OpenMM code with the backbone's topology and positions (N, CA, C; nanometers):
from openmm import Vec3, app, unit

residues = "MET ARG ARG ARG ARG SER GLY ARG PRO THR ARG HIS ALA ALA GLY THR MET SER GLY VAL GLU ALA LEU ALA HIS ASP HIS GLU ALA LEU ARG GLN ALA LEU VAL SER VAL GLU GLY ALA LEU ALA ARG ALA GLU ALA SER GLY SER ILE GLU ALA ARG LEU SER ALA LEU ARG GLY LEU LEU ALA ARG HIS LEU GLN ARG GLU ALA ALA ALA LEU LEU PRO TYR ALA ASP ARG LEU GLU GLY ILE LEU ARG ALA GLN ARG PHE GLN ASP HIS ALA GLU PRO GLN VAL VAL LEU ARG ASP LEU ASN VAL PHE CYS SER ALA TRP GLY VAL PRO SER THR GLU ALA LEU LEU LEU HIS LEU ARG ARG LEU LEU ASP GLU LEU ARG GLU ARG LEU GLU GLU GLU GLU ARG GLU VAL PHE PRO VAL LEU GLU THR ALA GLU ALA ALA ASN ALA GLY GLY ASP ASP ALA HIS PRO".split()
positions = [
    Vec3(-1.1803, 0.5472, -1.1682),
    Vec3(-1.2620, 0.5096, -1.0564),
    Vec3(-1.3540, 0.6261, -1.0223),
    Vec3(-1.4796, 0.5995, -1.0078),
    Vec3(-1.5761, 0.7024, -0.9714),
    Vec3(-1.5717, 0.7250, -0.8212),
    Vec3(-1.5911, 0.8516, -0.7805),
    Vec3(-1.5926, 0.8845, -0.6385),
    Vec3(-1.7192, 0.9628, -0.6062),
    Vec3(-1.7655, 0.9446, -0.4851),
    Vec3(-1.8784, 1.0226, -0.4349),
    Vec3(-1.8283, 1.1605, -0.3944),
    Vec3(-1.9220, 1.2483, -0.3593),
    Vec3(-1.8840, 1.3804, -0.3094),
    Vec3(-1.8006, 1.3690, -0.1826),
    Vec3(-1.8233, 1.2653, -0.1052),
    Vec3(-1.7492, 1.2465, 0.0197),
    Vec3(-1.6042, 1.2091, -0.0067),
    Vec3(-1.5711, 1.1773, -0.1328),
    Vec3(-1.4352, 1.1353, -0.1646),
    Vec3(-1.4153, 0.9860, -0.1530),
    Vec3(-1.5161, 0.9154, -0.1018),
    Vec3(-1.5052, 0.7703, -0.0895),
    Vec3(-1.5444, 0.7050, -0.2207),
    Vec3(-1.4838, 0.5917, -0.2531),
    Vec3(-1.5172, 0.5237, -0.3789),
    Vec3(-1.6639, 0.4822, -0.3823),
    Vec3(-1.7196, 0.4794, -0.5019),
    Vec3(-1.8561, 0.4322, -0.5174),
    Vec3(-1.8584, 0.2813, -0.5032),
    Vec3(-1.9715, 0.2288, -0.4609),
    Vec3(-1.9859, 0.0849, -0.4450),
    Vec3(-2.0664, 0.0300, -0.5614),
    Vec3(-2.0398, -0.0944, -0.5942),
    Vec3(-2.1129, -0.1608, -0.7012),
    Vec3(-2.2499, -0.2042, -0.6508),
    Vec3(-2.3314, -0.2526, -0.7410),
    Vec3(-2.4686, -0.2926, -0.7069),
    Vec3(-2.4706, -0.3907, -0.5899),
    Vec3(-2.3734, -0.4780, -0.5819),
    Vec3(-2.3704, -0.5775, -0.4743),
    Vec3(-2.3251, -0.5155, -0.3424),
    Vec3(-2.2877, -0.3855, -0.3439),
    Vec3(-2.2463, -0.3193, -0.2212),
    Vec3(-2.0995, -0.3359, -0.1886),
    Vec3(-2.0238, -0.3925, -0.2787),
    Vec3(-1.8821, -0.4108, -0.2534),
    Vec3(-1.8002, -0.3243, -0.3489),
    Vec3(-1.6819, -0.2882, -0.3059),
    Vec3(-1.5920, -0.2119, -0.3910),
    Vec3(-1.5212, -0.3071, -0.4863),
    Vec3(-1.4838, -0.2557, -0.6022),
    Vec3(-1.4017, -0.3354, -0.6926),
    Vec3(-1.2639, -0.3524, -0.6290),
    Vec3(-1.1832, -0.4398, -0.6870),
    Vec3(-1.0478, -0.4605, -0.6353),
    Vec3(-0.9666, -0.3333, -0.6363),
    Vec3(-0.9739, -0.2580, -0.7453),
    Vec3(-0.8991, -0.1331, -0.7557),
    Vec3(-0.9485, -0.0332, -0.6513),
    Vec3(-1.0784, -0.0239, -0.6334),
    Vec3(-1.1335, 0.0693, -0.5355),
    Vec3(-1.0907, 0.0322, -0.3934),
    Vec3(-1.0927, -0.0960, -0.3622),
    Vec3(-1.0511, -0.1399, -0.2286),
    Vec3(-0.9029, -0.1102, -0.2061),
    Vec3(-0.8209, -0.1344, -0.3077),
    Vec3(-0.6777, -0.1065, -0.2951),
    Vec3(-0.6521, 0.0433, -0.2848),
    Vec3(-0.7266, 0.1234, -0.3599),
    Vec3(-0.7123, 0.2686, -0.3519),
    Vec3(-0.7517, 0.3181, -0.2127),
    Vec3(-0.8558, 0.2586, -0.1564),
    Vec3(-0.8981, 0.2927, -0.0205),
    Vec3(-0.7860, 0.2588, 0.0783),
    Vec3(-0.7225, 0.1429, 0.0612),
    Vec3(-0.6083, 0.1049, 0.1450),
    Vec3(-0.4957, 0.2066, 0.1315),
    Vec3(-0.4674, 0.2472, 0.0085),
    Vec3(-0.3591, 0.3423, -0.0152),
    Vec3(-0.3855, 0.4745, 0.0578),
    Vec3(-0.5108, 0.5175, 0.0556),
    Vec3(-0.5470, 0.6406, 0.1256),
    Vec3(-0.5216, 0.6256, 0.2758),
    Vec3(-0.5627, 0.5124, 0.3324),
    Vec3(-0.5411, 0.4872, 0.4758),
    Vec3(-0.3919, 0.4772, 0.5075),
    Vec3(-0.3156, 0.4132, 0.4185),
    Vec3(-0.1714, 0.4015, 0.4397),
    Vec3(-0.1049, 0.5391, 0.4352),
    Vec3(-0.1472, 0.6237, 0.3424),
    Vec3(-0.0896, 0.7588, 0.3347),
    Vec3(-0.1200, 0.8376, 0.4624),
    Vec3(-0.2406, 0.8235, 0.5145),
    Vec3(-0.2753, 0.8926, 0.6388),
    Vec3(-0.1884, 0.8424, 0.7542),
    Vec3(-0.1640, 0.7120, 0.7574),
    Vec3(-0.0782, 0.6559, 0.8615),
    Vec3(0.0660, 0.7031, 0.8443),
    Vec3(0.1122, 0.7135, 0.7206),
    Vec3(0.2471, 0.7653, 0.6947),
    Vec3(0.2607, 0.9081, 0.7463),
    Vec3(0.1620, 0.9908, 0.7175),
    Vec3(0.1636, 1.1304, 0.7637),
    Vec3(0.1641, 1.1350, 0.9162),
    Vec3(0.0881, 1.0469, 0.9788),
    Vec3(0.0816, 1.0422, 1.1243),
    Vec3(0.2178, 1.0065, 1.1850),
    Vec3(0.2836, 0.9057, 1.1290),
    Vec3(0.4152, 0.8652, 1.1794),
    Vec3(0.5163, 0.9767, 1.1553),
    Vec3(0.5153, 1.0320, 1.0347),
    Vec3(0.6118, 1.1381, 1.0027),
    Vec3(0.5898, 1.2612, 1.0915),
    Vec3(0.4640, 1.2928, 1.1191),
    Vec3(0.4346, 1.4051, 1.2081),
    Vec3(0.4867, 1.3807, 1.3483),
    Vec3(0.4666, 1.2594, 1.3975),
    Vec3(0.5158, 1.2245, 1.5310),
    Vec3(0.6677, 1.2329, 1.5372),
    Vec3(0.7335, 1.1893, 1.4300),
    Vec3(0.8797, 1.1981, 1.4257),
    Vec3(0.9248, 1.3440, 1.4217),
    Vec3(0.8576, 1.4259, 1.3415),
    Vec3(0.8947, 1.5669, 1.3282),
    Vec3(0.8759, 1.6417, 1.4602),
    Vec3(0.7739, 1.6033, 1.5359),
    Vec3(0.7464, 1.6685, 1.6639),
    Vec3(0.8254, 1.6042, 1.7781),
    Vec3(0.9036, 1.5021, 1.7450),
    Vec3(0.9826, 1.4293, 1.8457),
    Vec3(0.8934, 1.3842, 1.9613),
    Vec3(0.7804, 1.3240, 1.9259),
    Vec3(0.6868, 1.2762, 2.0276),
    Vec3(0.7498, 1.1632, 2.1086),
    Vec3(0.6841, 1.1295, 2.2159),
    Vec3(0.7324, 1.0221, 2.3035),
    Vec3(0.7418, 0.8916, 2.2262),
    Vec3(0.8344, 0.8109, 2.2659),
    Vec3(0.8606, 0.6829, 2.2010),
    Vec3(0.7348, 0.5973, 2.1884),
    Vec3(0.6522, 0.5940, 2.2934),
    Vec3(0.5310, 0.5119, 2.2918),
    Vec3(0.4324, 0.5579, 2.1863),
    Vec3(0.4234, 0.6872, 2.1648),
    Vec3(0.3332, 0.7417, 2.0634),
    Vec3(0.3786, 0.7017, 1.9235),
    Vec3(0.5062, 0.7140, 1.8985),
    Vec3(0.5606, 0.6764, 1.7676),
    Vec3(0.5436, 0.5265, 1.7458),
    Vec3(0.5709, 0.4485, 1.8496),
    Vec3(0.5570, 0.3032, 1.8394),
    Vec3(0.4128, 0.2639, 1.8073),
    Vec3(0.3159, 0.3298, 1.8702),
    Vec3(0.1745, 0.3003, 1.8442),
    Vec3(0.1384, 0.3347, 1.7002),
    Vec3(0.1880, 0.4459, 1.6511),
    Vec3(0.1602, 0.4864, 1.5129),
    Vec3(0.2245, 0.3902, 1.4136),
    Vec3(0.3461, 0.3460, 1.4452),
    Vec3(0.4131, 0.2477, 1.3591),
    Vec3(0.3375, 0.1155, 1.3594),
    Vec3(0.2878, 0.0759, 1.4743),
    Vec3(0.2116, -0.0482, 1.4841),
    Vec3(0.0858, -0.0402, 1.3978),
    Vec3(0.0181, 0.0736, 1.4014),
    Vec3(-0.1010, 0.0915, 1.3181),
    Vec3(-0.0641, 0.0848, 1.1701),
    Vec3(0.0461, 0.1484, 1.1321),
    Vec3(0.0922, 0.1449, 0.9931),
    Vec3(0.1251, 0.0022, 0.9500),
    Vec3(0.1935, -0.0710, 1.0354),
    Vec3(0.2284, -0.2097, 1.0030),
    Vec3(0.1042, -0.2950, 0.9833),
    Vec3(0.0040, -0.2773, 1.0692),
    Vec3(-0.1205, -0.3528, 1.0562),
    Vec3(-0.1924, -0.3212, 0.9261),
    Vec3(-0.2009, -0.1917, 0.8927),
    Vec3(-0.2632, -0.1510, 0.7665),
    Vec3(-0.1896, -0.2104, 0.6474),
    Vec3(-0.0568, -0.2049, 0.6516),
    Vec3(0.0226, -0.2557, 0.5397),
    Vec3(0.0065, -0.4071, 0.5259),
    Vec3(0.0063, -0.4788, 0.6363),
    Vec3(-0.0107, -0.6249, 0.6305),
    Vec3(-0.1466, -0.6611, 0.5704),
    Vec3(-0.2521, -0.5923, 0.6147),
    Vec3(-0.3860, -0.6194, 0.5595),
    Vec3(-0.3936, -0.5810, 0.4120),
    Vec3(-0.3289, -0.4701, 0.3763),
    Vec3(-0.3287, -0.4281, 0.2360),
    Vec3(-0.2604, -0.5333, 0.1488),
    Vec3(-0.1489, -0.5862, 0.1937),
    Vec3(-0.0768, -0.6865, 0.1145),
    Vec3(-0.1628, -0.8109, 0.0928),
    Vec3(-0.2384, -0.8499, 0.1949),
    Vec3(-0.3284, -0.9649, 0.1799),
    Vec3(-0.4403, -0.9335, 0.0807),
    Vec3(-0.4990, -0.8151, 0.0941),
    Vec3(-0.6080, -0.7752, 0.0044),
    Vec3(-0.5569, -0.7613, -0.1394),
    Vec3(-0.4357, -0.7081, -0.1531),
    Vec3(-0.3763, -0.6917, -0.2853),
    Vec3(-0.3544, -0.8273, -0.3529),
    Vec3(-0.3013, -0.9225, -0.2785),
    Vec3(-0.2782, -1.0559, -0.3342),
    Vec3(-0.4103, -1.1183, -0.3787),
    Vec3(-0.5139, -1.1031, -0.2976),
    Vec3(-0.6447, -1.1590, -0.3326),
    Vec3(-0.7046, -1.0887, -0.4542),
    Vec3(-0.6854, -0.9581, -0.4651),
    Vec3(-0.7412, -0.8819, -0.5777),
    Vec3(-0.6692, -0.9144, -0.7080),
    Vec3(-0.5399, -0.9382, -0.7005),
    Vec3(-0.4613, -0.9631, -0.8217),
    Vec3(-0.4697, -1.1078, -0.8690),
    Vec3(-0.4935, -1.2007, -0.7781),
    Vec3(-0.4920, -1.3427, -0.8118),
    Vec3(-0.5829, -1.3798, -0.9299),
    Vec3(-0.7090, -1.3359, -0.9344),
    Vec3(-0.7951, -1.3776, -1.0466),
    Vec3(-0.7465, -1.3286, -1.1829),
    Vec3(-0.6599, -1.2282, -1.1825),
    Vec3(-0.6140, -1.1691, -1.3079),
    Vec3(-0.4640, -1.1898, -1.3286),
    Vec3(-0.4093, -1.2882, -1.2602),
    Vec3(-0.2650, -1.3106, -1.2630),
    Vec3(-0.2111, -1.3245, -1.4045),
    Vec3(-0.2845, -1.3961, -1.4905),
    Vec3(-0.2358, -1.4135, -1.6274),
    Vec3(-0.2322, -1.2805, -1.7017),
    Vec3(-0.3292, -1.1936, -1.6781),
    Vec3(-0.3339, -1.0634, -1.7454),
    Vec3(-0.2296, -0.9675, -1.6908),
    Vec3(-0.1977, -0.9811, -1.5632),
    Vec3(-0.1061, -0.8888, -1.4982),
    Vec3(0.0386, -0.9374, -1.4980),
    Vec3(0.0592, -1.0609, -1.5374),
    Vec3(0.1915, -1.1216, -1.5262),
    Vec3(0.3006, -1.0395, -1.5936),
    Vec3(0.2752, -0.9938, -1.7144),
    Vec3(0.3768, -0.9185, -1.7881),
    Vec3(0.4173, -0.7906, -1.7186),
    Vec3(0.3198, -0.7122, -1.6773),
    Vec3(0.3527, -0.5849, -1.6117),
    Vec3(0.4197, -0.6077, -1.4771),
    Vec3(0.3744, -0.7077, -1.4042),
    Vec3(0.4342, -0.7348, -1.2741),
    Vec3(0.5758, -0.7883, -1.2892),
    Vec3(0.5994, -0.8689, -1.3908),
    Vec3(0.7337, -0.9200, -1.4157),
    Vec3(0.8266, -0.8044, -1.4496),
    Vec3(0.7814, -0.7119, -1.5327),
    Vec3(0.8632, -0.5964, -1.5700),
    Vec3(0.8947, -0.5118, -1.4472),
    Vec3(0.8013, -0.4989, -1.3557),
    Vec3(0.8237, -0.4183, -1.2364),
    Vec3(0.9272, -0.4801, -1.1436),
    Vec3(0.9383, -0.6103, -1.1430),
    Vec3(1.0355, -0.6750, -1.0544),
    Vec3(1.1776, -0.6336, -1.0878),
    Vec3(1.2017, -0.5923, -1.2108),
    Vec3(1.3364, -0.5549, -1.2516),
    Vec3(1.3635, -0.4062, -1.2314),
    Vec3(1.2640, -0.3313, -1.1877),
    Vec3(1.2838, -0.1904, -1.1603),
    Vec3(1.3418, -0.1756, -1.0204),
    Vec3(1.4053, -0.0625, -0.9978),
    Vec3(1.4669, -0.0360, -0.8684),
    Vec3(1.3648, 0.0291, -0.7761),
    Vec3(1.2915, -0.0509, -0.7020),
    Vec3(1.1979, 0.0011, -0.6035),
    Vec3(1.1826, -0.0992, -0.4913),
    Vec3(1.1334, -0.0510, -0.3812),
    Vec3(1.1137, -0.1373, -0.2648),
    Vec3(0.9837, -0.2141, -0.2797),
    Vec3(0.9882, -0.3401, -0.2518),
    Vec3(0.8662, -0.4201, -0.2479),
    Vec3(0.7980, -0.3946, -0.1138),
    Vec3(0.6668, -0.3804, -0.1132),
    Vec3(0.5974, -0.3552, 0.0140),
    Vec3(0.6247, -0.4621, 0.1193),
    Vec3(0.6430, -0.5870, 0.0763),
    Vec3(0.6710, -0.6934, 0.1723),
    Vec3(0.8050, -0.6686, 0.2424),
    Vec3(0.9027, -0.6165, 0.1688),
    Vec3(1.0339, -0.5869, 0.2268),
    Vec3(1.0225, -0.4701, 0.3240),
    Vec3(0.9451, -0.3685, 0.2864),
    Vec3(0.9247, -0.2544, 0.3755),
    Vec3(0.8568, -0.3018, 0.5039),
    Vec3(0.7551, -0.3878, 0.4915),
    Vec3(0.6869, -0.4394, 0.6101),
    Vec3(0.7841, -0.5184, 0.6972),
    Vec3(0.8644, -0.6030, 0.6361),
    Vec3(0.9629, -0.6798, 0.7140),
    Vec3(1.0581, -0.5858, 0.7869),
    Vec3(1.1079, -0.4844, 0.7162),
    Vec3(1.2002, -0.3898, 0.7786),
    Vec3(1.1333, -0.3105, 0.8908),
    Vec3(1.0064, -0.2733, 0.8709),
    Vec3(0.9344, -0.2042, 0.9776),
    Vec3(0.9175, -0.2940, 1.0993),
    Vec3(0.8910, -0.4225, 1.0762),
    Vec3(0.8774, -0.5175, 1.1874),
    Vec3(1.0088, -0.5301, 1.2640),
    Vec3(1.1201, -0.5403, 1.1917),
    Vec3(1.2513, -0.5483, 1.2566),
    Vec3(1.2788, -0.4196, 1.3331),
    Vec3(1.2493, -0.3081, 1.2689),
    Vec3(1.2707, -0.1787, 1.3323),
    Vec3(1.1927, -0.1691, 1.4639),
    Vec3(1.0671, -0.2099, 1.4607),
    Vec3(0.9824, -0.2001, 1.5798),
    Vec3(1.0240, -0.2986, 1.6884),
    Vec3(1.0788, -0.4120, 1.6512),
    Vec3(1.1221, -0.5084, 1.7525),
    Vec3(1.2418, -0.4549, 1.8302),
    Vec3(1.3152, -0.3608, 1.7718),
    Vec3(1.4313, -0.3026, 1.8382),
    Vec3(1.3997, -0.1642, 1.8937),
    Vec3(1.2713, -0.1301, 1.9021),
    Vec3(1.2329, 0.0056, 1.9399),
    Vec3(1.2821, 0.0438, 2.0792),
    Vec3(1.2968, -0.0515, 2.1700),
    Vec3(1.3420, -0.0211, 2.3055),
    Vec3(1.4851, 0.0289, 2.3105),
    Vec3(1.5615, 0.0004, 2.2068),
    Vec3(1.6997, 0.0470, 2.1996),
    Vec3(1.6953, 0.1982, 2.1796),
    Vec3(1.7788, 0.2723, 2.2516),
    Vec3(1.7760, 0.4174, 2.2328),
    Vec3(1.7925, 0.4537, 2.0854),
    Vec3(1.7015, 0.5384, 2.0359),
    Vec3(1.7054, 0.5728, 1.8949),
    Vec3(1.8214, 0.6670, 1.8661),
    Vec3(1.8766, 0.6474, 1.7519),
    Vec3(1.9863, 0.7317, 1.7065),
    Vec3(1.9412, 0.8006, 1.5786),
    Vec3(2.0161, 0.8982, 1.5357),
    Vec3(1.9834, 0.9663, 1.4105),
    Vec3(1.9845, 0.8673, 1.2943),
    Vec3(2.0779, 0.7712, 1.2980),
    Vec3(2.0858, 0.6730, 1.1892),
    Vec3(1.9597, 0.5873, 1.1844),
    Vec3(1.9106, 0.5475, 1.3010),
    Vec3(1.7882, 0.4669, 1.3062),
    Vec3(1.6693, 0.5468, 1.2550),
    Vec3(1.6579, 0.6714, 1.2971),
    Vec3(1.5472, 0.7556, 1.2531),
    Vec3(1.5576, 0.7857, 1.1043),
    Vec3(1.6774, 0.8035, 1.0549),
    Vec3(1.6972, 0.8247, 0.9112),
    Vec3(1.6523, 0.7013, 0.8335),
    Vec3(1.6849, 0.5831, 0.8845),
    Vec3(1.6429, 0.4590, 0.8190),
    Vec3(1.4897, 0.4482, 0.8185),
    Vec3(1.4267, 0.4821, 0.9290),
    Vec3(1.2811, 0.4786, 0.9358),
    Vec3(1.2213, 0.5754, 0.8338),
    Vec3(1.2744, 0.6950, 0.8253),
    Vec3(1.2228, 0.7927, 0.7280),
    Vec3(1.2396, 0.7411, 0.5851),
    Vec3(1.3521, 0.6732, 0.5594),
    Vec3(1.3754, 0.6156, 0.4264),
    Vec3(1.2726, 0.5077, 0.3953),
    Vec3(1.2410, 0.4235, 0.4946),
    Vec3(1.1394, 0.3203, 0.4760),
    Vec3(1.0035, 0.3828, 0.4443),
    Vec3(0.9692, 0.4883, 0.5146),
    Vec3(0.8411, 0.5552, 0.4905),
    Vec3(0.8379, 0.6150, 0.3500),
    Vec3(0.9479, 0.6737, 0.3065),
    Vec3(0.9555, 0.7291, 0.1702),
    Vec3(0.9423, 0.6183, 0.0655),
    Vec3(1.0078, 0.5042, 0.0896),
    Vec3(0.9997, 0.3924, -0.0045),
    Vec3(0.8569, 0.3405, -0.0159),
    Vec3(0.7880, 0.3329, 0.0963),
    Vec3(0.6493, 0.2866, 0.0931),
    Vec3(0.5633, 0.3843, 0.0142),
    Vec3(0.5805, 0.5131, 0.0378),
    Vec3(0.5032, 0.6139, -0.0354),
    Vec3(0.5294, 0.6026, -0.1863),
    Vec3(0.6555, 0.5864, -0.2252),
    Vec3(0.6897, 0.5721, -0.3671),
    Vec3(0.6249, 0.4481, -0.4269),
    Vec3(0.6244, 0.3387, -0.3523),
    Vec3(0.5659, 0.2146, -0.4025),
    Vec3(0.4152, 0.2291, -0.4212),
    Vec3(0.3483, 0.2982, -0.3310),
    Vec3(0.2044, 0.3204, -0.3459),
    Vec3(0.1776, 0.3974, -0.4756),
    Vec3(0.2585, 0.4983, -0.5021),
    Vec3(0.2416, 0.5770, -0.6246),
    Vec3(0.2656, 0.4907, -0.7490),
    Vec3(0.3669, 0.4057, -0.7452),
    Vec3(0.3953, 0.3166, -0.8586),
    Vec3(0.2795, 0.2215, -0.8845),
    Vec3(0.2240, 0.1633, -0.7775),
    Vec3(0.1102, 0.0722, -0.7940),
    Vec3(-0.0072, 0.1439, -0.8596),
    Vec3(-0.0347, 0.2644, -0.8129),
    Vec3(-0.1477, 0.3392, -0.8688),
    Vec3(-0.1250, 0.3736, -1.0158),
    Vec3(-0.0040, 0.4035, -1.0500),
    Vec3(0.0291, 0.4427, -1.1868),
    Vec3(0.0385, 0.3228, -1.2818),
    Vec3(0.0931, 0.2102, -1.2335),
    Vec3(0.1247, 0.0993, -1.3232),
    Vec3(0.0331, -0.0221, -1.3093),
    Vec3(-0.0086, -0.0548, -1.1888),
    Vec3(-0.0876, -0.1762, -1.1674),
    Vec3(-0.2379, -0.1469, -1.1727),
    Vec3(-0.2813, -0.0376, -1.1111),
    Vec3(-0.4241, -0.0082, -1.1057),
    Vec3(-0.4895, -0.0034, -1.2433),
    Vec3(-0.4305, 0.0661, -1.3425),
    Vec3(-0.4973, 0.0693, -1.4739),
    Vec3(-0.5139, -0.0691, -1.5363),
    Vec3(-0.4139, -0.1545, -1.5199),
    Vec3(-0.4217, -0.2896, -1.5766),
    Vec3(-0.5265, -0.3712, -1.5026),
    Vec3(-0.5288, -0.3606, -1.3699),
    Vec3(-0.6278, -0.4326, -1.2908),
    Vec3(-0.7680, -0.3818, -1.3221),
    Vec3(-0.7833, -0.2513, -1.3365),
    Vec3(-0.9142, -0.1938, -1.3682),
    Vec3(-0.9648, -0.2453, -1.5033),
    Vec3(-0.8761, -0.2523, -1.6026),
    Vec3(-0.9127, -0.3044, -1.7340),
    Vec3(-0.9508, -0.4515, -1.7245),
    Vec3(-0.8743, -0.5274, -1.6481),
    Vec3(-0.9030, -0.6703, -1.6321),
    Vec3(-1.0373, -0.6910, -1.5617),
    Vec3(-1.0641, -0.6116, -1.4589),
    Vec3(-1.1919, -0.6237, -1.3887),
    Vec3(-1.3084, -0.5885, -1.4806),
    Vec3(-1.2914, -0.4827, -1.5598),
    Vec3(-1.3977, -0.4420, -1.6514),
    Vec3(-1.4227, -0.5493, -1.7564),
    Vec3(-1.3158, -0.6088, -1.8089),
    Vec3(-1.3303, -0.7157, -1.9077),
    Vec3(-1.3992, -0.8362, -1.8446),
    Vec3(-1.3637, -0.8677, -1.7214),
    Vec3(-1.4251, -0.9804, -1.6524),
    Vec3(-1.5730, -0.9538, -1.6259),
    Vec3(-1.6064, -0.8324, -1.5870),
    Vec3(-1.7465, -0.7967, -1.5606),
    Vec3(-1.8289, -0.8029, -1.6876),
    Vec3(-1.7649, -0.7698, -1.8011),
    Vec3(-1.8349, -0.7741, -1.9295),
    Vec3(-1.8304, -0.9102, -1.9945),
    Vec3(-1.7680, -1.0069, -1.9288),
    Vec3(-1.7592, -1.1417, -1.9843),
    Vec3(-1.6547, -1.1555, -2.0923),
    Vec3(-1.5673, -1.0560, -2.1045),
    Vec3(-1.4640, -1.0566, -2.2072),
    Vec3(-1.3378, -1.1179, -2.1485),
    Vec3(-1.2872, -1.2206, -2.2131),
    Vec3(-1.1653, -1.2850, -2.1663),
    Vec3(-1.0420, -1.2327, -2.2377),
    Vec3(-1.0552, -1.1289, -2.3157),
    Vec3(-0.9416, -1.0737, -2.3876),
    Vec3(-0.8464, -1.0073, -2.2884),
    Vec3(-0.7217, -1.0091, -2.3216),
    Vec3(-0.6203, -0.9460, -2.2371),
    Vec3(-0.6247, -0.7960, -2.2575),
    Vec3(-0.5924, -0.7190, -2.1522),
    Vec3(-0.5903, -0.5736, -2.1658),
    Vec3(-0.4791, -0.5284, -2.2574),
] * unit.nanometer
topology = app.Topology()
chain = topology.addChain("A")
for resn in residues:
    res = topology.addResidue(resn, chain)
    for name in ("N", "CA", "C"):
        topology.addAtom(name, app.Element.getBySymbol(name[0]), res)
């Protein structure tokens, strides 16, 4: 993926980012939100501050999952093999992390315990690991599929 000096992805002639570029942009925003939540936890900030940061993270993750599904759909046949193989690996699915974050936040009024905070930190680590896996395993396949589609090539990557 080409980047400008600003670090932002380059846009195509139509002014839109490719699917991989849009997902990479989401990943960058998600990582920033993860750092924000982890920083608030490390500083033992007020409950409302942590809750607001978690809410922002949940919103970003929900939008990313929708954008990811839309980006992958046109290339489902090309990506099916790699995605099927990933389902058998031991990693957290982003949808599960989002569900767990939603449950966690719904119980936020309950006095937090070390066990609850440890679980939250584990969820944040799982999300970070999943973002790295997507970039390493899914992005190259999606990028190849997009390039083949742009070139009118229907061959599989």
